[in-house]
C-alpha positions in Angstrom: 120.8 92.0 71.5 118.3 94.2 70.2 115.4 92.0 71.4 116.8 92.1 74.9 117.0 95.9 75.0 113.4 96.0 73.8 112.5 93.9 76.6 114.3 95.6 79.2 112.7 98.8 78.0 109.2 97.3 78.0 109.8 95.8 81.3 111.0 99.3 82.7 108.0 101.1 81.3 105.4 98.4 82.6 107.1 98.9 86.1 107.2 102.6 86.2 103.4 102.8 85.2 102.4 100.2 87.7 104.3 101.6 90.6 102.8 105.1 89.8 99.4 103.5 89.7 99.8 101.6 92.6 101.3 104.6 94.6 98.4 107.1 93.6 95.8 104.4 94.4 97.2 103.6 97.7 97.6 107.2 98.7 94.2 108.1 97.9 92.9 105.1 99.5 94.7 106.0 103.0 94.0 109.7 102.8 90.6 109.2 104.0 91.9 108.4 107.5 94.0 111.7 107.5 97.3 109.8 107.2 100.4 110.4 105.1 101.7 107.1 103.4 104.6 107.0 105.8 102.4 107.3 108.9 100.2 104.5 107.2 103.6 102.4 106.6 104.5 102.9 110.2 101.2 101.7 111.7 100.9 98.8 109.3 104.8 97.9 110.1 104.0 97.9 113.9 100.6 96.0 113.2 102.4 93.2 111.7 105.6 93.0 113.8 104.4 94.2 117.2 106.4 96.8 119.5 109.7 97.7 117.7 112.7 99.8 118.8 113.0 103.0 117.0 115.9 101.9 114.8 114.5 98.8 113.7 111.2 100.7 112.7 113.2 103.2 110.8 115.3 100.4 109.0 112.0 98.4 108.0 110.5 101.8 106.8 113.7 102.7 104.8 114.0 106.2 106.2 116.6 108.1 108.6 115.8 107.7 112.3 115.4 111.5 112.3 112.6 111.3 109.6 111.0 108.3 111.7 111.0 110.5 114.9 109.1 113.1 113.3 106.5 110.4 112.0 106.3 108.8 115.4 106.1 112.2 117.2 102.8 113.1 115.0 101.4 109.5 115.8 101.9 110.2 119.6 100.4 113.4 119.5 97.3 111.5 117.7 97.4 108.7 120.3 98.0 106.2 117.6 101.5 104.9 118.9 103.3 105.0 122.2 106.8 105.3 123.1 108.0 102.6 125.6 111.1 101.8 127.4 112.9 98.7 125.5 112.7 95.8 128.1 116.1 94.5 126.5 118.1 97.9 126.7 116.4 100.7 128.9 118.6 103.2 126.6 116.6 102.6 123.6 113.2 103.5 122.9 110.3 101.3 121.5 107.5 102.1 119.5 104.0 100.3 120.0 100.4 100.7 118.9 97.8 102.2 121.4 94.7 100.8 121.5 93.2 103.6 118.9 96.3 102.5 116.9 95.1 98.9 116.7 91.7 99.7 115.8 93.2 102.0 112.9 95.4 99.5 111.9 92.7 96.9 111.5 90.8 99.6 109.4 93.9 99.9 107.0 94.2 96.3 106.7 90.6 96.0 105.7 91.1 98.7 103.1 94.3 97.1 101.7 92.6 93.7 101.4 89.5 95.2 99.8 91.5 97.3 97.4 93.6 93.9 96.5 90.5 92.0 96.0 89.2 94.5 93.7 92.2 94.5 91.3 92.2 90.6 91.6 88.8 90.3 90.7 89.5 92.1 87.4 91.9 89.5 86.5 90.4 86.6 84.3 90.0 83.8 86.7 92.2 81.3 84.9 95.0 83.8 84.8 95.1 84.6 88.4 97.3 81.8 89.5 100.0 82.8 86.7 99.9 86.3 87.9 100.4 85.5 91.6 103.4 83.1 90.4 104.7 86.1 88.3 104.4 88.3 91.2 106.4 86.0 93.3 109.0 85.9 90.9 109.2 89.5 90.5 109.5 90.0 94.4 112.0 87.5 94.8 114.1 89.1 91.9 113.6 92.5 93.5 114.6 91.3 97.0 117.7 89.4 95.8 119.4 92.2 94.3 118.9 94.9 97.1 120.4 97.9 95.1 119.5 101.4 94.3 118.8 102.2 90.9 122.0 104.5 90.8 124.4 102.0 92.6 
């Protein structure tokens, strides 16, 4: 019982350290483009998924529609995204990347790949597959619960 508690505490501590470091590094990496992390997230989501209705984009980003609207407003002003009529429902608005947005998304994607490569290369070669398997298990566990920490 005490061993489980110690393992939970160690796991929690390691996760907290990892998340903090990744967030700091991720933020520092993207700031060079003059973007906030939520703006980067929106650009990367649109790049992966293509044009999305505003409510889908906000859901995928995990933010309220009002917050997503403020993020999109700035990206529209910067000619990174555009609002389009939803072909399936003319009452709804879709968000899509502009040509400038596509170019920026590719730069962000390269930045993320370079960043991941730098980290991955610091893992001993014989351990890399185990690390990937452990990350897969961790991702599956996180996705399976879908709870907030205080729920």
